[in-house]
C-alpha positions as CSV (number, residue, x, y, z in Angstrom):
1,M,177.2,-85.8,-38.1
2,T,176.0,-87.3,-34.8
3,Y,174.8,-85.1,-31.9
4,Q,173.5,-85.8,-28.4
5,T,170.9,-83.1,-28.0
6,I,169.6,-82.8,-31.5
7,T,168.9,-85.3,-34.3
8,L,169.5,-84.6,-38.0
9,E,167.8,-86.6,-40.7
10,L,168.4,-86.0,-44.4
11,N,165.8,-86.9,-47.0
12,G,167.2,-85.7,-50.3
13,P,167.1,-81.9,-50.3
14,V,165.2,-81.7,-47.0
15,A,166.7,-81.8,-43.6
16,L,164.7,-82.6,-40.4
17,V,166.3,-81.1,-37.3
18,T,164.8,-82.3,-34.0
19,L,165.6,-80.8,-30.7
20,N,166.1,-83.9,-28.6
21,R,165.9,-83.4,-24.9
22,P,162.3,-84.5,-24.4
23,E,162.7,-85.1,-20.7
24,K,163.4,-81.3,-20.4
25,L,160.9,-80.2,-23.0
26,N,163.9,-79.7,-25.2
27,A,165.3,-76.8,-23.1
28,I,168.6,-75.4,-24.2
29,N,171.6,-76.4,-22.2
30,A,175.2,-75.6,-23.0
31,L,175.6,-78.8,-25.1
32,M,172.5,-78.1,-27.2
33,Q,173.7,-74.5,-27.8
34,A,177.0,-75.8,-29.1
35,E,175.5,-78.6,-31.2
36,F,172.7,-76.3,-32.7
37,T,175.4,-73.8,-33.6
38,D,177.6,-76.4,-35.2
39,C,174.6,-77.9,-37.2
40,F,173.4,-74.6,-38.6
41,A,177.0,-73.4,-39.4
42,R,177.3,-76.5,-41.5
43,F,174.0,-75.8,-43.3
44,A,175.6,-72.4,-44.4
45,Q,178.1,-74.4,-46.4
46,D,175.7,-77.2,-47.5
47,I,174.8,-77.0,-51.2
48,E,172.7,-80.2,-51.2
49,T,170.2,-79.3,-48.5
50,R,167.6,-76.8,-49.8
51,V,165.0,-76.7,-47.0
52,I,165.1,-77.3,-43.2
53,V,162.3,-78.5,-40.9
54,L,162.8,-77.7,-37.2
55,T,160.8,-79.5,-34.5
56,G,161.0,-80.9,-31.0
57,A,161.0,-84.4,-29.6
58,G,158.2,-85.5,-27.3
59,R,155.6,-83.0,-25.9
60,G,157.6,-79.8,-26.4
61,F,159.1,-77.7,-29.2
62,C,161.6,-76.0,-26.9
63,A,161.0,-74.6,-23.4
64,G,163.8,-72.1,-23.6
65,L,166.9,-71.9,-21.4
66,D,167.6,-74.9,-19.2
67,L,167.5,-73.2,-15.8
68,S,169.0,-76.3,-14.1
69,D,172.3,-75.9,-16.1
70,A,174.4,-74.1,-13.5
71,A,177.2,-73.5,-16.0
72,L,174.9,-71.2,-17.9
73,L,173.4,-69.3,-14.9
74,L,176.3,-69.1,-12.5
75,P,179.7,-69.8,-14.0
76,E,182.5,-70.5,-11.5
77,E,184.3,-67.3,-12.3
78,G,181.1,-65.2,-11.7
79,Y,179.4,-62.8,-14.1
80,G,181.1,-59.6,-15.1
81,P,180.0,-57.6,-18.1
82,D,182.5,-59.2,-20.4
83,L,181.5,-62.8,-19.7
84,A,177.8,-61.9,-19.7
85,Y,178.1,-60.4,-23.1
86,K,180.2,-63.3,-24.5
87,N,177.7,-65.9,-23.2
88,Q,174.8,-63.9,-24.4
89,K,176.3,-63.8,-27.9
90,R,176.5,-67.5,-28.0
91,F,172.8,-67.7,-27.9
92,S,172.0,-64.8,-30.2
93,D,174.4,-66.1,-32.7
94,M,172.2,-69.2,-33.0
95,I,169.5,-66.9,-34.5
96,L,171.9,-65.2,-36.8
97,L,173.0,-68.6,-38.1
98,M,169.3,-69.5,-38.8
99,R,168.9,-66.4,-40.9
100,R,172.3,-66.6,-42.6
101,C,171.9,-70.1,-43.9
102,P,170.5,-70.1,-47.4
103,Q,167.8,-72.7,-46.7
104,P,164.3,-71.7,-45.7
105,I,163.3,-73.0,-42.3
106,I,159.9,-74.4,-41.5
107,A,159.2,-74.6,-37.7
108,A,156.8,-77.5,-36.8
109,V,155.8,-76.3,-33.4
110,N,154.5,-79.4,-31.6
111,G,154.2,-78.0,-28.0
112,P,155.5,-75.3,-25.8
113,A,157.8,-72.8,-27.5
114,A,159.1,-70.4,-24.8
115,G,162.0,-68.1,-24.4
116,G,164.8,-69.3,-26.7
117,G,162.3,-71.8,-28.2
118,F,160.0,-68.9,-29.1
119,S,162.9,-67.2,-30.8
120,F,163.7,-70.3,-32.8
121,A,160.0,-70.3,-34.0
122,I,159.9,-66.6,-35.0
123,A,163.3,-66.8,-36.6
124,S,162.0,-69.5,-38.9
125,D,160.5,-68.6,-42.3
126,V,157.2,-70.4,-41.9
127,R,155.5,-71.8,-38.7
128,L,153.1,-74.7,-38.6
129,A,151.7,-75.6,-35.2
130,S,149.7,-78.4,-33.5
131,P,146.7,-77.5,-31.4
132,K,148.9,-78.2,-28.4
133,A,151.4,-75.5,-29.3
134,K,152.0,-72.7,-26.8
135,F,154.1,-69.6,-27.4
136,G,155.7,-67.3,-24.9
137,A,158.4,-64.6,-24.9
138,A,159.3,-65.8,-21.4
139,Y,162.6,-63.9,-21.1
140,I,161.1,-61.2,-18.9
141,N,159.7,-63.9,-16.5
142,I,163.2,-64.9,-15.4
143,G,164.4,-61.4,-14.5
144,V,166.0,-60.3,-17.8
145,G,164.7,-58.1,-20.6
146,G,161.6,-59.1,-22.5
147,A,163.4,-58.8,-25.9
148,D,166.0,-61.4,-26.6
149,M,167.5,-63.5,-29.4
150,G,166.0,-61.3,-32.1
151,S,162.5,-61.2,-30.7
152,S,162.2,-57.4,-30.8
153,W,163.1,-57.5,-34.5
154,F,161.1,-60.5,-35.7
155,F,158.0,-60.5,-33.5
156,P,156.7,-56.9,-34.4
157,R,157.2,-57.7,-38.1
158,L,155.2,-60.8,-37.8
159,V,152.3,-59.7,-35.6
160,G,152.4,-55.9,-35.4
161,L,153.9,-53.7,-32.7
162,G,150.9,-53.7,-30.4
163,N,150.6,-57.5,-30.3
164,A,154.3,-57.9,-29.9
165,S,154.4,-55.4,-27.1
166,R,151.5,-57.2,-25.4
167,Y,153.5,-60.4,-25.1
168,L,157.1,-59.2,-24.8
169,L,156.2,-57.0,-21.9
170,T,154.2,-59.6,-20.0
171,G,155.8,-62.9,-20.9
172,D,152.3,-64.4,-21.1
173,L,151.7,-67.6,-23.0
174,F,149.3,-67.7,-26.0
175,D,148.0,-70.7,-27.8
176,A,148.1,-71.9,-31.4
177,Q,144.7,-70.3,-32.3
178,R,145.8,-66.9,-31.0
179,A,149.1,-67.3,-32.9
180,Y,147.1,-68.1,-36.1
181,E,144.8,-65.1,-35.6
182,M,147.8,-62.8,-35.3
183,G,149.5,-64.3,-38.4
184,L,152.4,-65.8,-36.5
185,V,151.3,-69.3,-37.4
186,Q,150.4,-70.1,-41.0
187,E,148.6,-73.4,-40.4
188,I,147.3,-75.4,-37.4
189,I,147.8,-79.1,-38.1
190,P,146.7,-82.2,-36.0
191,E,149.6,-83.3,-33.9
192,D,150.1,-86.7,-35.5
193,A,150.3,-85.1,-39.0
194,L,152.3,-82.0,-38.1
195,V,155.8,-83.1,-39.1
196,E,154.5,-84.9,-42.2
197,R,152.8,-81.7,-43.3
198,A,156.0,-79.7,-42.7
199,L,158.1,-82.1,-44.7
200,A,155.5,-82.0,-47.5
201,L,155.7,-78.2,-47.6
202,A,159.5,-78.5,-47.5
203,Q,159.5,-80.7,-50.6
204,V,157.3,-78.2,-52.5
205,M,159.9,-75.5,-51.7
206,A,162.8,-77.8,-52.5
207,S,161.3,-78.5,-55.9
208,K,162.0,-74.9,-56.9
209,S,165.2,-73.4,-58.3
210,P,167.9,-73.8,-55.7
211,L,169.3,-70.3,-56.5
212,G,165.8,-68.8,-56.6
213,L,164.9,-70.3,-53.2
214,A,168.1,-69.0,-51.6
215,L,167.8,-65.6,-53.1
216,T,164.1,-65.3,-52.0
217,K,165.1,-65.9,-48.4
218,E,167.9,-63.4,-48.8
219,A,165.5,-60.8,-50.1
220,L,163.1,-61.5,-47.2
221,N,165.9,-61.0,-44.8
222,V,166.9,-57.6,-46.3
223,N,163.8,-55.9,-47.5
224,P,161.6,-55.4,-44.4
225,A,161.8,-51.8,-43.3
226,G,163.5,-50.7,-40.0
227,A,166.6,-51.6,-38.1
228,S,168.7,-54.5,-39.3
229,L,168.6,-57.8,-37.3
230,E,172.3,-57.3,-36.6
231,D,171.6,-53.9,-35.0
232,A,168.6,-55.1,-33.1
233,I,170.6,-58.1,-31.7
234,K,173.5,-55.8,-30.6
235,L,171.0,-53.7,-28.6
236,E,169.4,-56.8,-27.1
237,D,172.8,-58.3,-26.2
238,R,173.8,-55.2,-24.4
239,N,170.5,-55.0,-22.5
240,Q,170.5,-58.7,-21.6
241,S,174.1,-58.6,-20.5
242,L,173.4,-55.9,-18.0
243,C,170.3,-57.7,-16.8
244,I,172.3,-61.0,-16.4
245,V,174.9,-59.3,-14.2
246,Q,172.2,-57.9,-12.0
247,M,170.4,-61.2,-11.8
248,A,173.6,-63.1,-10.9
249,A,174.3,-60.6,-8.2
250,N,170.8,-61.0,-6.8
251,L,171.2,-64.8,-6.8
252,Q,174.5,-64.7,-4.9
253,K,173.0,-62.5,-2.1
C-alpha cells in the first residue's frame, strides 16, 4: 500500500512505519490521520507482520496536530458539539487501533514527540529514544484539555500519577534523559543507530511464538488496574469536544 504522509517498509515479520512529513516535523494533518488509520486497521488483519516499529522522518518524531490545516481547526460548517466529537474520535481512534492490532509496537523516538506524537509514543509497547528526543503533552498549550488521545490512561501507568500530572497540567517539554529516569523510555540510543536498534529488538520479538506474542500484548492491554482505555478515551473525547467548541468560538471572535 502506498501512502503520501507515511511510509511502510516490510522486512519479513517486521514492519517499519515512518511518519513522513519532515518539513512539518511530521505533524498530523487530515491526510496523515486518514492514512495512519488505514495502515493500522490493515495491521489488525495482517497475520504475517508480527512487530511494528514506528518512527519519524527527518528531525522529528511527530509534532502533534498540524495547526496550519484549516480543515482540522475551523471547518467550513463551524464547530458544534456533534462535529467536534466526530472529529475528535477520528484522532482517538488512531490510538485504539494501535492497541487493538496484535503486533507489539516499538516507538523509535528520534526527535520532538508532542501532542498527538506524544500519544503515539506512550501508546506504543516499548519506547527507544535518541538523545535529541523531546516529549510533551502539549494539548493544554493550544487551549484544550491536557489529557487527550489516551494520555490520561497511558501516562500515569508508565510514570506514576505525580509525574504524569506534572506534565499533563503544564504541557512542559522534557528530554530523553528525564523520560528514561521516569521509566517512559527503555533505552537511549545514538541517533544514527536508533532505528537499527529498534529493528533488531523487533526481530527478537518476532522470533517468538506468533500467538504468544499477540496474547502477551493482549494481556498487557487488559490487566493493568483501573479504568479501561475505552472508558478513559470516552471521557477525554467529551472533554476535548467541549474545549474545541469553546476554542473555535474564541477564534471566530
